[in-house]
NUTINU-111916 format. One record per residue (C-alpha): residue in one letter; x, y, z. Coordinates in steps of 0.2 Angstrom, whole numbers. Layout:
<atoms>
[A,[X,Y,Z]]
...
</atoms>
This chain:
<atoms>
[M,[252,883,-1073]]
[K,[240,872,-1065]]
[L,[230,876,-1049]]
[F,[222,859,-1048]]
[E,[228,842,-1054]]
[P,[215,830,-1060]]
[L,[212,815,-1049]]
[C,[220,798,-1055]]
[G,[212,782,-1057]]
[Q,[193,778,-1055]]
[A,[183,793,-1051]]
[G,[176,792,-1033]]
[P,[164,803,-1024]]
[Q,[174,818,-1028]]
[R,[174,821,-1047]]
[P,[190,829,-1055]]
[I,[189,847,-1057]]
[I,[205,855,-1066]]
[T,[209,872,-1071]]
[E,[224,875,-1083]]
[G,[233,891,-1088]]
[A,[228,901,-1072]]
[P,[241,913,-1065]]
[K,[245,910,-1046]]
[Q,[237,924,-1036]]
[V,[242,927,-1018]]
[G,[232,937,-1006]]
[Q,[217,939,-1017]]
[K,[201,941,-1008]]
[R,[188,928,-1010]]
[Q,[174,933,-1021]]
[R,[157,933,-1013]]
[E,[145,920,-1021]]
[G,[127,922,-1024]]
[D,[112,913,-1018]]
[E,[107,895,-1022]]
[T,[90,892,-1028]]
[S,[81,873,-1026]]
[L,[164,916,-1056]]
[E,[328,985,-1115]]
[D,[342,973,-1116]]
[Q,[353,971,-1131]]
[G,[349,953,-1134]]
[P,[336,946,-1145]]
[K,[319,954,-1141]]
[K,[305,943,-1135]]
[K,[289,945,-1145]]
[I,[275,950,-1134]]
[R,[256,948,-1139]]
[I,[246,963,-1135]]
[G,[228,967,-1135]]
[L,[212,959,-1128]]
[P,[211,940,-1126]]
[A,[202,932,-1140]]
[T,[184,928,-1138]]
[Q,[175,916,-1151]]
[W,[159,906,-1154]]
[I,[162,888,-1147]]
[T,[150,875,-1155]]
[V,[149,857,-1150]]
[Y,[142,844,-1163]]
[N,[136,827,-1160]]
[S,[132,813,-1172]]
[H,[114,810,-1174]]
[R,[103,801,-1186]]
[P,[97,814,-1200]]
[M,[85,827,-1193]]
[K,[79,844,-1196]]
[Q,[89,857,-1188]]
[R,[88,876,-1189]]
[Y,[99,891,-1183]]
[H,[97,909,-1181]]
[Y,[110,921,-1175]]
[N,[112,940,-1173]]
[V,[94,940,-1167]]
[A,[88,955,-1158]]
[N,[76,954,-1143]]
[S,[61,960,-1154]]
[R,[64,945,-1167]]
[V,[66,931,-1155]]
[E,[47,927,-1154]]
[Q,[44,926,-1173]]
[H,[59,914,-1175]]
[V,[53,903,-1161]]
[E,[34,903,-1167]]
[K,[40,899,-1185]]
[G,[50,885,-1178]]
[N,[36,878,-1168]]
[D,[24,879,-1182]]
[D,[37,868,-1192]]
[G,[38,855,-1178]]
[L,[55,861,-1171]]
[A,[59,866,-1152]]
[I,[73,876,-1145]]
[S,[88,865,-1141]]
[S,[102,877,-1138]]
[V,[104,896,-1136]]
[G,[118,908,-1135]]
[C,[122,927,-1135]]
[C,[135,938,-1142]]
[Q,[136,957,-1141]]
[E,[117,958,-1135]]
[L,[111,948,-1149]]
[W,[104,930,-1148]]
[A,[108,914,-1156]]
[L,[94,900,-1157]]
[I,[96,882,-1162]]
[M,[80,873,-1166]]
[D,[78,855,-1171]]
[A,[66,840,-1171]]
[G,[76,829,-1160]]
[T,[72,835,-1143]]
[G,[58,824,-1138]]
[F,[50,838,-1128]]
[T,[31,838,-1126]]
[A,[30,857,-1122]]
[Q,[41,872,-1121]]
[V,[41,890,-1115]]
[Y,[55,903,-1114]]
[N,[57,920,-1105]]
[L,[68,934,-1112]]
[T,[71,946,-1097]]
[T,[83,959,-1091]]
[Q,[85,947,-1075]]
[F,[100,935,-1074]]
[L,[91,924,-1070]]
[P,[71,926,-1068]]
[K,[69,917,-1051]]
[E,[50,919,-1049]]
[W,[46,913,-1067]]
[I,[57,898,-1065]]
[M,[50,893,-1049]]
[E,[32,895,-1056]]
[K,[37,884,-1071]]
[W,[44,871,-1060]]
[E,[27,870,-1051]]
[E,[19,867,-1068]]
[G,[31,853,-1073]]
[F,[43,862,-1084]]
[Y,[62,860,-1082]]
[I,[76,872,-1088]]
[T,[84,864,-1104]]
[T,[95,878,-1110]]
[M,[99,896,-1106]]
[A,[110,911,-1111]]
[G,[115,928,-1104]]
[S,[120,944,-1111]]
[V,[134,956,-1105]]
[S,[121,969,-1099]]
[G,[113,956,-1088]]
[S,[98,950,-1098]]
[S,[95,931,-1100]]
[L,[85,920,-1111]]
[V,[79,904,-1102]]
[V,[71,890,-1110]]
[M,[60,877,-1100]]
[A,[52,861,-1106]]
[K,[41,847,-1102]]
[G,[46,829,-1108]]
[T,[63,829,-1101]]
[P,[69,814,-1090]]
[Y,[73,826,-1075]]
[T,[64,824,-1058]]
[Q,[72,839,-1048]]
[Q,[82,854,-1052]]
[S,[92,867,-1043]]
[Y,[102,882,-1050]]
[K,[115,894,-1043]]
[V,[120,911,-1049]]
[C,[137,918,-1043]]
[E,[152,929,-1047]]
[S,[164,915,-1050]]
[F,[162,897,-1056]]
[P,[154,887,-1042]]
[F,[166,872,-1039]]
[K,[160,869,-1021]]
[W,[141,869,-1025]]
[I,[144,858,-1040]]
[N,[153,845,-1029]]
[K,[140,846,-1015]]
[K,[126,843,-1028]]
[W,[135,829,-1036]]
[K,[135,819,-1019]]
[E,[116,822,-1019]]
[G,[113,815,-1036]]
[F,[112,830,-1046]]
[Y,[122,833,-1062]]
[V,[125,849,-1072]]
[T,[113,850,-1087]]
[C,[116,868,-1093]]
[M,[125,884,-1090]]
[A,[125,902,-1095]]
[T,[136,918,-1091]]
[S,[132,936,-1090]]
[H,[149,946,-1092]]
[T,[159,937,-1078]]
[R,[144,930,-1069]]
[W,[140,912,-1070]]
[A,[123,902,-1069]]
[V,[123,883,-1067]]
[V,[108,872,-1068]]
[M,[109,854,-1060]]
[S,[96,841,-1062]]
[R,[92,824,-1055]]
[N,[89,809,-1066]]
[A,[99,817,-1080]]
[G,[105,800,-1087]]
[I,[123,803,-1082]]
[V,[134,791,-1071]]
[D,[149,802,-1070]]
[Q,[154,820,-1074]]
[C,[169,832,-1073]]
[V,[173,849,-1077]]
[E,[187,858,-1088]]
[L,[189,876,-1083]]
[D,[202,886,-1092]]
[F,[208,904,-1097]]
[Q,[209,897,-1115]]
[Y,[200,883,-1124]]
[P,[206,867,-1115]]
[S,[210,856,-1130]]
[E,[221,844,-1121]]
[G,[210,841,-1107]]
[I,[195,838,-1118]]
[H,[204,826,-1129]]
[R,[209,817,-1113]]
[R,[192,816,-1107]]
[W,[185,810,-1124]]
[D,[198,796,-1123]]
[A,[191,791,-1106]]
[G,[173,790,-1113]]
[F,[167,807,-1107]]
[R,[157,819,-1119]]
[I,[153,837,-1118]]
[T,[136,840,-1112]]
[A,[136,858,-1106]]
[C,[147,873,-1110]]
[A,[148,891,-1107]]
[A,[161,905,-1107]]
[T,[164,923,-1100]]
[P,[177,935,-1107]]
[D,[190,928,-1095]]
[Q,[186,909,-1094]]
[S,[178,894,-1103]]
[A,[170,880,-1094]]
[F,[165,862,-1101]]
[L,[155,849,-1092]]
[L,[159,832,-1099]]
[S,[149,817,-1094]]
[V,[148,798,-1095]]
[P,[130,794,-1101]]
[R,[120,780,-1093]]
[R,[115,774,-1110]]
[R,[129,776,-1123]]
[P,[124,782,-1141]]
[T,[128,770,-1155]]
[D,[139,783,-1163]]
[E,[149,793,-1150]]
[T,[157,805,-1163]]
[Q,[158,823,-1155]]
[E,[167,838,-1163]]
[T,[170,856,-1157]]
[L,[173,872,-1167]]
[R,[179,889,-1163]]
[T,[176,903,-1175]]
[S,[176,922,-1174]]
[A,[159,924,-1183]]
[F,[144,912,-1180]]
[P,[149,896,-1190]]
[S,[134,896,-1203]]
[S,[144,889,-1217]]
[H,[153,876,-1206]]
[V,[136,870,-1198]]
[K,[130,865,-1216]]
[E,[146,855,-1218]]
[K,[143,846,-1202]]
[W,[125,842,-1206]]
[A,[131,833,-1222]]
[K,[141,822,-1210]]
[N,[125,819,-1199]]
[L,[134,830,-1185]]
[Y,[121,842,-1177]]
[I,[124,857,-1165]]
[A,[122,851,-1147]]
[G,[129,866,-1138]]
[I,[134,884,-1141]]
[A,[143,897,-1131]]
[Y,[153,914,-1134]]
[G,[168,919,-1124]]
[R,[186,917,-1120]]
[T,[196,904,-1131]]
[V,[213,911,-1132]]
[S,[224,918,-1118]]
</atoms>
């Protein structure tokens, strides 16, 4: 059952946001949002699926000329630093991060173009003072992830095209705030979740000319394929135990090869990643959360 229908025709000032598979709820109290910084009959028996909804790893792959990429998963807090330092020594920078059961996943590669990079692993979701301090030094948030317990791994870099950033942490997905920021020339550039909380980062000068959201209580396969056909590509994704969200964008400069694929797996897809690399497809985004209702 759809709560929102996509807008038809050319996207105007209001970008389309659709949610599919959501049950209708009547009389539900509006959840408080957080602060912004600049959610026996005798007939044949019907089979009923019982148990918890499925949560999986979601990986997004983009076509890219051959490059060095490395992944680490099931990384404990105490081992993040050594993996990052080893990658930096080998000329790699963090491009994506994720979290599953309080263990981190790190994607590092040689294709980011960053000139400097810092990260903060903290028990805060998100570390506001540290982020503001790094903004003053010319760093911008490039990827982040959160754990169920409320920890976060925030990565910031120099050498991005961004000129200004803003982020919001809230209890439900911040549709209204995203729409407001779109009108001000910002686009979503990364997202993270901590249990059912959302953190969304929006940036100016992101190299994007149009953007839309697919938010669903399961993996929105139909919606993503429809957006792909319309020239959009996934540029950010995140998921909670209840929902998954995908930001799809039209880039200002289209890549020569626009191939993009997604994969959903119960375990981190280490063997699949190597198969993708053989086809010059590299991880562009990772998330862990709800994929099946």
